[in-house]
N, C-alpha and C positions, 0 to 999 in steps of 0.2 A: 175399537183402538188406535189412539193421535199418542203418537210417540216424539219428541220432543226430543234434537243432539247442539249441543251445546258444542262446536266447533271455534279450535284459538290457532290463531293468525301467527305464527313462533318464526323466526329468524334459526337456517341454516349455523350453525357458529361449530361445526362438527369439521371442519379442514379451515378454517377462515386463523388469520393473524390477530387477535383483540386488539383494539386501543380504545383505550376511556374515553369518553366528550370531555368535550375543557373545561365541562361544569362539574366533572367527574360525579356525578347523578348515575349514569349511565353507560354500557360500550358501546363505540359508534355505530350506526346500522344503515349509513347511505348506502354501503357498499355492500350488503348481506343479503345472498336469497330470502325470502320466506315462504315458508309452505304450511300445511295444516300438520297441528301437534301433533304425536305422534301413537300416543296413548288413544286419541278423537278420533284416527284411521280407523280402531279396532271399537269404537262404540256408534259410527255411525255402520261400519258390515254388521254391526249385530243387532244394526232398529232395522235393518234391510233386511237381513235373514229373520226379527218376530214379525214384520210386515209379511212376509213369504208363511210362516207357519197360521196364522192368526188375523190375517187380513189387518188395514187402516190404513195410516199416512205418517207418512216421518215426515216432521218440517226442521231446518235446519237452519240454526242460529247463529251467527255472529259479530261479535264486538271490534269490529276491525272497519280500515277504511275503503275505501274504493278497488284500491288496488289487491285489495284481498279474493276480485270476483272470480282472480278461477280457480281457486280451493272451493269455492263455495258451486262453482259449475260444475266442478269433479265430484262431490257431494251427489249432487243431482243426477251427473251417470255413473254416481254405486245405488241410484235407491233410493233416492231420496223423494218428495210425489212436490217441495217446495222448498226456496230458501232468505234467507233476507239477513242482510247488512244492515247492520245498527252502527253508525258513525256521526260523528258531529264533533266540529273544533273542538269543546269543552270537555272531550272525554280521553282527552289527552292526557297520556300520566297519572292514570289512574289504578289505584288494586285492587286482589281481587274482593274486598270487599263493595267499593263503588263496581264489581263489572259484577259481582252478584244480584246488588241495586237494582242497578240497571236491568236487568237480565228477568229478575227478578216481575216487571212493573209489565213488560211487554209479556211473559210469557200466564201473567193472571190473567190478562183479558184474552186470555184462548182454551181451547181443550185441550186438556196434555193428564193421558193416564200414565205415560209412563218417560219419565227424563232422564236422560245418558249425556255423560260426561265423562272428562276420561278421568283418573284416578289427578295424573300431575300434570303438567307443564313444562316442558323441553327446556324455554328458557328461564325458571325462578326455582321451580321444582316445589312449589309451594305445600301445595295440596288442599288449598282452603276451598277451591271455590264453589266442587259439591258441597257441603256441607253445610257453607252458606248459603246459598241459594236455594236447600232445602227449608233451611226454615224462616227466611223468609215466605217461601208457601206454603208452612207451616204442612207442610210434610213429611211422611220418614225415610232415611236414607242410605246411603253402605258406603262401603269403599274399596277396591282392592278385589273384584267380585270377579271371579273367572268362570260360572257359567250361569247363566239364566233361560229360567224355561216359564214362561207364563199362563197360569190355570185358570182359567175364569176369570176371576176380580183378584185376585192374586200376582205377587211375582214370589217363583221358588230360586233358591242361588246359592254358588256358595263363593264362598269369599275365602281369602287369603287372612293368615295371620301369620306370626314370628314364629323361626323356626323352625320352618318348613311344613305347616299343622294348617289345618283347612278349617271350618266351617262353615254347617246348611244353616243355611233360618230363610223365612219363608215371612216378606209386607203384604199387609195391603196395596191396591192403588184406593188412590195414585199417589207413587212413593220417587225418589232417583234415585238411581246406578250409578256411581263411581266404576266405568272401568279396570281393568287390569290390562297389561297385554299379553298378546299369547293366547286371547279370549275367544281367539275365534283364526282363521285362514281370510284378510283379505280382499278381497276379489280385485282380476287386473281388470283395471280401466283401457276397454280399447278405440280405436281413435273415433269407430261406427257411433259407439254411447256416448261417448261428449259429444259428436257430432246433435246428435236429436235429438240434446237439449239445450244446445246455442238458440234457438228462438224464443225459452222459457225468460221472462222478469223475473231480475231479481229487485226485489224493494229495497232502497235506501230507505231505510229506519233511521230519522232525529229526536232529538229530547223529546221535541212542543210535540211528534205522532206517538210519543213515548206516554209522557205526561208528566215525564219525571221534575224536579227541582234541577237547576243547572251544578247548587251550589250541592246535588249529590254524585257529582259523575267527576270524573277526572282526578286533578290531586285536590279537590277543594272534598269531593266526596268521601279522598285516602283516610284509611285509614294507616294506613306504615308511611314513615316519611323515613327518605334513603337516604342518610347524611353524607355518604359516600362509598365510590368504588370505585376498586382501583383491584392489580393486577398482578398474583401470587410473584415474587420474588423466583429470579431465578438460581436454581439450583447451579453444581458446580460442571457439574455431565457426570457423564461415564466415565471407566474407567476400563481400557480395552486388554484386556489378558490373553499375549501372544505367545508364541510357542507350542512346544509339542502336549500332546494330551498331557504327558504326568508334569510337564514345567511347567502348563498351568493350575495345574489341581495341586501344588505344593503351594502358587503364588497366588489361591483362592484362598487359602486352606491359611497362611501369614494372615495378608489384612483382613479378615474374621476374629482372627486373635487382635489384630491389632485393636479389631473395633469394643473388640471384649465378647461376639457373638458364642465363641466360644471357650473353652482352656484351654 
């Protein structure tokens, strides 16, 4: 079983004061910390668990600059057998389509029975990569998968639908599965596990090695053009209602009447 996991290196914006870049095409990321996309954390854990059950090899690949090496080493500590970092300066500014083009070209030249990704990325929330990558590889795919079982040359799985519904499906291998969060319990990575993988080489692969034209990567290969990025306008803030409970309740009812929320 050859499993390939596609990881994304994303900025942590959870507690940051965001500002827009001078070109108004993106947020400023110079002072932000980067880490693996949380959805992908479940993908690498699922790959490791499948390998433990049925055997095989787990390969991790990420389109990210040199600074992402720590993320890839963490993936090795989580159970991956090898990791590849794909990056050239021409890849800067690409969208999901450009990323899928590069990944598909890389994966085509490698054995692959199962490709795992996260359904969404925390930075853009687009949810496009899995479907486009599968289409470029001409293999079936599914998203928001919350349980996977490999049976011979088939993948049986459960995926989430709207309204709290689920559906059970089966696909022939090779296939691509974009996982949901909560699919599993990502393992704790010990310092000992990290030390064991420090000597593993992580090759940096450029567009020449992949064999893809520079016009198909980065901004040149993107199908989406961002015209402007702006922060949402600041509101007036909340009104703090003070006083005894009965006084606060009366004031709250008065405010709701003024807003037309109650008659």
